[in-house]
TORDREN-887058 format. One record per residue (C-alpha): residue in three letters; x negated, y negated, z negated. Coordinates in steps of 0.001 Angstrom, whole numbers, plus 524288, in hexadecimal, padded with zeros to 5 digits. Each point is the difference from the previous one (the first is absolute). Example, Ala and Ser with C-alpha at 12.3 -4.5 7.8 and 13.67 -1.06 7.14 Angstrom:
residues 2
vexvex u v w
ALA 7CFF4 81194 7E188;
SER 7FAA6 7F290 80294;
//
This chain:
residues 361
vexvex u v w
MET 80185 800C0 80289;
LYS 7F71B 7F170 7FE0E;
PHE 8046A 7FAE7 7F314;
PHE 7F519 809A6 7F96F;
ARG 7F84B 800A4 80D90;
TYR 80123 7EF09 7FE65;
ALA 7FD07 80209 7F1E0;
ILE 7F4A3 80B25 8024E;
ILE 7F8C3 7F210 807D8;
PHE 802FF 7F706 7F626;
VAL 7FA5E 80799 7F5DA;
PHE 7F4D7 80319 80A94;
ILE 7FBCD 7F1A3 8030F;
MET 80170 7FB5A 7F127;
SER 7F65C 80A2C 7FD39;
VAL 7F754 7FA4D 8082E;
LEU 80284 7F2FB 7FD28;
ALA 7FE32 8042A 7F2A3;
THR 7F441 8076C 80259;
ALA 7F922 7F314 806E9;
TYR 8031D 7F782 7F421;
TRP 7F9FA 808E1 7F594;
ILE 7F25E 802C7 809B6;
PHE 7FF83 7F19D 807E1;
VAL 8086F 7F56A 7FB88;
ALA 8009A 80175 7EF42;
SER 7F7A7 7F71B 7FAC5;
ASP 7F4A9 80604 7F5C2;
ARG 8021B 7FC7B 7F0BB;
TYR 7F60E 805BB 7F766;
VAL 7FF7D 803C4 7F17A;
SER 7FA4B 7FDC3 7F45D;
GLU 803A0 806C7 7F114;
ALA 7FA54 7FED1 7F4FD;
ASN 8044C 80848 7F3A9;
VAL 7FED9 7FC56 7F39B;
ILE 80760 801A8 7F178;
ILE 803B9 7FBF9 7F300;
ARG 7F8AA 80004 7F3B7;
LYS 801B7 7FADF 7F423;
THR 7F4C4 7F7AD 7F825;
ASP 808F1 801E4 7F3DA;
SER 7F945 80B5D 7F928;
VAL 80C34 80560 7F7C6;
SER 80884 80163 8097C;
ALA 7F564 80606 808EA;
SER 80066 80C6E 7F4FD;
SER 80E42 8027F 7FEF2;
PHE 80564 80A75 80525;
ASP 8037F 80046 80CB2;
ILE 809EE 80B22 80931;
SER 7FB07 7FAC1 80CA4;
SER 7F214 7FB58 7FB16;
LEU 800B6 81077 7FCE9;
ILE 8051D 804A0 80BA6;
THR 7F982 7F7BD 80A4E;
GLY 7F2AC 80222 7F32F;
ILE 7FBF5 7EE93 802BE;
ALA 802EA 7FAAF 7F3E1;
GLY 801D4 7F0FB 7FBD3;
VAL 80968 800F8 8104F;
ASN 80B92 7FC2D 7FB77;
ARG 80B4E 804DA 80C5E;
SER 8098C 7F442 7FB1D;
ASP 7F4F9 7F648 80557;
GLN 7FB26 802CC 80B0A;
LEU 80E30 80266 8042E;
LEU 8014B 7F308 7FB78;
LEU 7F30A 7FA60 80830;
ARG 808A2 80776 80CF5;
GLU 80A05 7F928 7FDE5;
TYR 7FB87 7F136 8009A;
LEU 7F4B9 8063B 80A3F;
LEU 80B30 80062 80AB5;
SER 80722 7F541 7F78F;
VAL 806D2 7F458 8086E;
ASP 7F6AA 7F6D4 7F671;
MET 7F47C 8061D 80497;
LEU 805C0 7FF06 80CCF;
LYS 7FDD3 7F128 7FD3E;
LYS 7F263 80030 7FA81;
LEU 7FC46 8067B 80AE8;
ASP 807F5 7F72E 80999;
ALA 7FACD 7F406 7F706;
GLU 7F14C 805D2 80039;
LEU 7FD73 8063E 80C5C;
ASP 80AAE 7FABB 80B13;
LEU 803EC 80E8D 80382;
ARG 80C7F 7F8B3 80671;
SER 7F736 7FDB8 80B02;
HIS 7FA95 80CBF 7FEA9;
TYR 809D0 8095E 8015E;
SER 807C8 7F598 80B23;
ASP 7F3C3 7FE9C 80863;
LYS 80478 800AF 80CD1;
ARG 7F3CC 805A3 80783;
GLN 80410 80C78 7F6A3;
ASP 80B9F 8097A 8072B;
LEU 80E9F 7FC64 7FCF3;
VAL 80278 80C39 7FA94;
SER 7F7F6 7FFF3 7F50E;
ARG 7FD3B 7F0DD 7FD79;
MET 80CCA 7F959 7F645;
TRP 806B9 7F62A 808A6;
PHE 80164 7F4B1 7FD1A;
GLN 7F4ED 7F9B0 7F908;
ASP 80AD9 7F7B3 7FA9D;
ALA 807D4 80E14 7FA47;
SER 808F0 7FE0D 7F335;
MET 7F8C9 80689 7F562;
GLU 8093D 80A08 7FE86;
TRP 7FB09 80439 80D13;
PHE 7F1B8 7FBF1 7FEA3;
HIS 7FE40 809EC 7F375;
ARG 808F3 80CC7 8097F;
HIS 7F09A 7FE3E 80655;
TYR 7F793 7FE4E 7F510;
LEU 80687 80C41 7FA2D;
SER 7FD7E 80806 80ED9;
ARG 7F2EB 7F8E9 7FF25;
VAL 7FA0D 8024A 7F229;
SER 801B5 80BD1 7F70B;
VAL 7FCF9 80234 7F1E9;
GLU 801D5 80B9B 7FA5F;
TYR 7FF33 8096C 7F47F;
ASP 7F8AF 80D34 7FEF1;
ASP 80748 806D3 7F275;
PHE 7F2F4 808F3 80161;
SER 7F3F2 7F641 80019;
GLY 80989 7F634 7F919;
VAL 7F9D3 7F693 80A78;
LEU 80547 7F42C 80652;
ARG 7FC36 801A0 811BB;
ILE 8003F 7F445 8040F;
ARG 8039C 80160 81064;
VAL 8013C 7F206 8086B;
GLN 8000A 7FF91 80EEF;
ALA 7FB96 7F493 80656;
TYR 7FD21 7FB6E 80F92;
ASP 7F220 7FD0C 7FAFB;
PRO 7F660 80546 7F77E;
LYS 7FA5C 7F5AC 7F884;
THR 8100A 7FA7F 7FE6F;
ALA 8038E 80F75 7F8E1;
GLN 7F3E0 7FE3F 7F6E2;
SER 804AB 7F263 7FCA4;
ILE 80D70 80506 7FBFF;
SER 7FD96 80D44 7F7D4;
GLY 7F58A 7FA06 7FB18;
SER 8087B 7F1B0 7FA39;
LEU 80975 80B79 7FBFF;
VAL 7F781 806C3 7F753;
GLN 7FB0C 7F47A 7FA16;
GLU 81165 7F8C5 7FF1F;
GLY 7FF72 80E03 7F9DD;
GLU 7F61D 7FE87 7F49E;
ARG 803D6 7F071 7FC85;
TYR 80F04 804CB 80104;
MET 7FDE5 80B04 7F697;
ASN 7F76B 7F925 7F4F9;
GLN 808A3 7F514 802A5;
LEU 80B83 80894 7FA3F;
GLY 7F871 80630 7F714;
HIS 7FB01 7F216 7F9BE;
GLU 80F66 7F95F 8006D;
LEU 80060 80D51 7F83E;
ALA 7F502 7FCBE 7F632;
GLU 80440 7F21B 7FE8A;
VAL 80D78 80375 7FC11;
GLN 7FB71 807F0 7F631;
VAL 7F6E2 7F714 7FBCF;
ALA 80B08 7F50E 80029;
PHE 808CA 808AD 7F750;
LEU 7F6D4 8040C 7F39B;
THR 7FB37 7F2CA 7FFFC;
LYS 80DE5 7F93F 7FC2B;
GLN 80161 80CB0 7F7DC;
VAL 7F653 7FC6B 7FB67;
HIS 80149 7F125 7FBDE;
LEU 80BBA 803AC 7FD01;
ALA 7FB4E 808D0 7F388;
GLN 7F2B1 7F60F 7FA49;
GLN 80D71 7F580 7FFBC;
ARG 807E6 80AD2 7F68E;
PHE 7F426 80391 7FC9F;
GLN 7FCB6 7F054 7FBC1;
GLN 80E01 7FDD0 7FA8E;
ALA 7FEA2 80B85 7F524;
SER 7F388 7FB0B 7FBDA;
GLN 80859 7F05D 7FFD7;
HIS 80A0C 80622 7F73D;
LEU 7F7C4 808E7 7F848;
LEU 7F88A 7F3C4 7FC38;
ALA 80A7D 7F821 7FCDC;
PHE 8053A 80A19 7F837;
GLN 7F26F 7FE10 7F752;
ASN 800E0 7F34C 7FE69;
LYS 80CD8 7FC47 7FE81;
LYS 800E3 80D73 7F302;
GLY 7F079 7F9E8 7FC73;
LEU 7FBA3 80ED0 8030A;
ALA 7F617 8055C 805D2;
SER 802D0 80E81 7FFB7;
PRO 80C07 80145 7F43D;
GLN 7FB44 80E17 80189;
THR 7F5E3 7FC1B 7FB95;
THR 806C2 7F6CA 7F3D9;
ALA 80A6F 80B47 7FDC1;
GLU 7F604 80978 7FC6A;
SER 7F812 7F538 7F72D;
ILE 80D23 7FFDA 7F6A5;
ASN 80340 80E70 80017;
GLU 7F06D 7FF59 7FB97;
ILE 804D8 7F3FF 7F663;
VAL 80B76 80B46 7FB49;
ALA 7F924 80A3F 7FD9A;
GLN 7F486 7FB58 7F652;
LEU 80B6A 7F7C4 7F903;
GLU 80854 80D21 80032;
GLY 7F205 805CA 7FA62;
LYS 7FEBF 7F373 7F5FC;
ARG 810BC 80353 7FCD6;
THR 7FBC7 80D34 7FB62;
GLN 7F4FB 7FE3B 7F797;
LEU 808D3 7F666 7FA10;
GLN 80BDC 80809 7FB57;
THR 7F659 80C21 7FF6D;
GLN 7FACE 7F357 7F4DE;
LEU 80BEB 7FC41 7FA6F;
ALA 80192 80FC6 7FFA4;
SER 7F4AB 8029A 7F52F;
LEU 80315 7F532 7F63A;
PRO 80406 805B9 7F3D8;
THR 80BD8 80110 7FC47;
THR 8012B 7F99F 7F2C6;
LEU 7FD29 7F365 80705;
ASP 808CF 7F52E 7FDAF;
ARG 807CF 7FA84 80D36;
ASP 7FAED 7F3A4 7FF94;
HIS 7F18A 804B3 7FF0C;
PRO 7F6E0 7F7A5 805AD;
ASN 7FC53 80AD1 80B23;
ILE 80AA2 80556 80207;
LYS 805A0 7F212 805A2;
MET 7F33F 7FE91 80822;
LEU 8008E 80BCF 80512;
LYS 80F7C 7FED1 800C8;
GLN 7FE3D 7F39B 8069C;
SER 7F2BF 803B6 807CB;
LEU 809EF 80CE5 80790;
ALA 80A21 7F5F1 800C9;
ALA 7F663 7F622 80938;
VAL 7FDC4 80D56 80906;
ASN 80B61 802AE 80038;
SER 80305 7F2D6 805C3;
GLN 7F62F 8006B 809B7;
ILE 80208 80BF8 803DB;
ASP 80B7F 7FC19 80438;
GLN 7FBCA 7F3B9 80635;
GLU 7F7DC 808C3 80672;
LYS 80AEF 80BB9 807C2;
ALA 807E7 7F4B4 8012E;
LYS 7F545 7F570 809F0;
LEU 8017B 80F26 806C9;
ALA 80D8D 8031F 7FFDE;
ALA 80E0D 7FB05 7FCDB;
PRO 80BF0 7FE19 803DE;
SER 8016F 7F5E7 80795;
GLY 7F260 80483 80ADA;
LYS 7F792 7F4DC 7FF81;
THR 7F940 80777 7FA75;
LEU 7F12A 80590 80375;
ASN 80553 80FC1 80263;
PHE 80618 7F748 80BE6;
THR 7F842 7F740 8037D;
VAL 7F614 80A9B 800C6;
GLU 8088E 8056B 80A50;
GLU 802D6 7F652 8080B;
PHE 7F12C 7FF81 80155;
GLN 7FDED 80BCD 803E8;
ARG 80A1D 8007B 8099D;
LEU 7FA23 7F4B5 805D7;
GLU 7F292 802CF 7FFDE;
MET 80541 80D35 80562;
GLU 804B7 7F61D 80B75;
VAL 7F233 7FC1F 8034E;
THR 7F805 80C97 7FE68;
PHE 809F0 804FE 80981;
THR 80248 7F507 80996;
GLY 7F0CB 7FEE5 7FEE9;
ASP 7FE16 81016 80487;
ILE 80876 7FB79 80CD4;
TYR 7F896 7F535 8004D;
LYS 7F175 80898 800B3;
THR 808E6 80AF8 808A2;
ALA 803DD 7F74C 80635;
LEU 7F32C 7F957 80419;
VAL 7F82A 80CF9 8014F;
GLY 80A66 8032B 80AF1;
LEU 7FD45 7F4C3 8059B;
GLU 7F113 801B9 80372;
LYS 804E3 80D8F 8042A;
GLY 8075C 7F7E4 80AEE;
HIS 7F580 7F908 803E6;
MET 7F600 809A7 800D9;
ASP 80B5B 8084C 80652;
ALA 8020C 7F3E5 80999;
THR 7F347 802DE 8054A;
ARG 7FE1A 80BAB 800EE;
MET 80E82 80151 80932;
LEU 7FB0F 7FEC2 80DCF;
GLU 80356 8073C 80D6F;
LYS 7F37F 80351 80444;
VAL 8003C 803FF 80EF6;
SER 7F5C8 8088E 8029E;
VAL 7FE18 801AD 80C4F;
LEU 7FBAD 80B36 804D1;
GLN 7FF34 7FE29 81058;
ALA 7FD7B 7F23A 801CD;
PRO 8061E 7F938 80A19;
THR 7FA6E 806F9 80FC1;
MET 7FBE7 7F884 80AA2;
PRO 807E9 806FC 80B9A;
GLU 7F5A5 802C8 80B04;
TYR 80B74 808F0 80966;
PRO 80E03 7FD2D 80145;
MET 8065A 80B20 7F786;
GLU 80EAD 7FAB7 80635;
PRO 804C0 801F5 8085E;
GLU 7FD1F 80F3D 7FFBE;
ARG 80339 7FF59 80F84;
VAL 7FB35 80E40 8060D;
TYR 80995 80564 7F1E7;
ASN 80B60 7F4C8 804CB;
THR 7FF2E 8056F 80DBB;
VAL 80252 80E81 7FB9A;
VAL 80997 7FE29 7F785;
THR 807D4 7F707 80B9F;
LEU 7FDAE 80A16 80901;
LEU 80593 80C73 7F818;
PHE 80AE5 7F5BF 7FCF7;
ALA 80256 7FFAF 80C26;
LEU 7FF6E 80CFC 80479;
LEU 8072C 8053A 7F523;
LEU 80B39 7F6DD 80340;
SER 80034 8030A 80E0F;
GLY 800AC 80E58 7FB8A;
ILE 80AC4 7FEC5 7F8C8;
LEU 80616 7F846 80C39;
LYS 7FC4B 80A9D 8091E;
LEU 80634 8085D 7F58F;
LEU 80E7F 7F774 80147;
GLU 7FEA1 80030 80DCD;
SER 7FF60 80CEE 800CF;
ILE 80B6B 8032A 7F6A3;
VAL 80784 7F740 805D5;
LEU 8002D 8050F 80CD3;
ASP 801F5 80C7D 7FB8D;
HIS 80D2B 7FC6A 7FA06;
VAL 800DB 7F777 80D6C;
ASP 7FE6C 80E1B 807B0;
//
């Protein structure tokens, strides 16, 4: 039938044109490659257990950081920086290159420009080795190497910027906590000093202990007087001078004991034991806030040390190469695939033609 015959002729003509394009027309594209890996300079985090490092055998490699870097290198922001530095629009839309491979318009929209960028730049993460493999295509070797070199440098700068921003946030938070802890400690200390000045006592606890010692001494003296009074002969007259003297001394000691005990405790509550309780509470608050302040200072110092270590080091395993031979397009491979596809399609059309003719007969 004519339809199948024309279709086969069309396939043949297109395969010839495609073959001619791959062999004679397609512009040479040079490929620059670079392999990088991200390592943390923080020894603490590097020594932590990581399943991915157990599988890959590489310590200190964070898969999430690698994938984060990959997304950034393929982002529109990265493309804008490369365009500002290397004028990629002019390079990829160079009219000296073939119409199929180049970007058609230099002032194309950012979405179209980014799509073309993704067709010329690939960043793949190797799960087995934990390495990012950067592959850049350009129309001349120098531009290809410049793009891959800029990707490596900008990637390291970006990862370090993320680490510094996180460290700055942590240090700012710790600094704020230290400031608050210092204020609380100062306020508690001032309250304690004001209380001491108001009561006129540097240490109510020491004063209370001194009064207890005085009471103990007076009670000992009272026991001694009672013993002396009991040891007097019963034949003595009640108005005997010795008896009167001992009773007067005993009454004076009892009165002194009552006065000293009244300083320590009384139903009114405005006594030394109340003062001691309030002083101990204020003293405990000073000690507590002081411990918090010390802990905050230690945390801030540790935060400063961690901030200096929290760097994402992009280690270059393979520096951006300077290509000497255009690896793209793969002319022989593409030509063979095109011819095989044309033969396959022609065979299918021929088979369909035979089936249709059999049904017609």
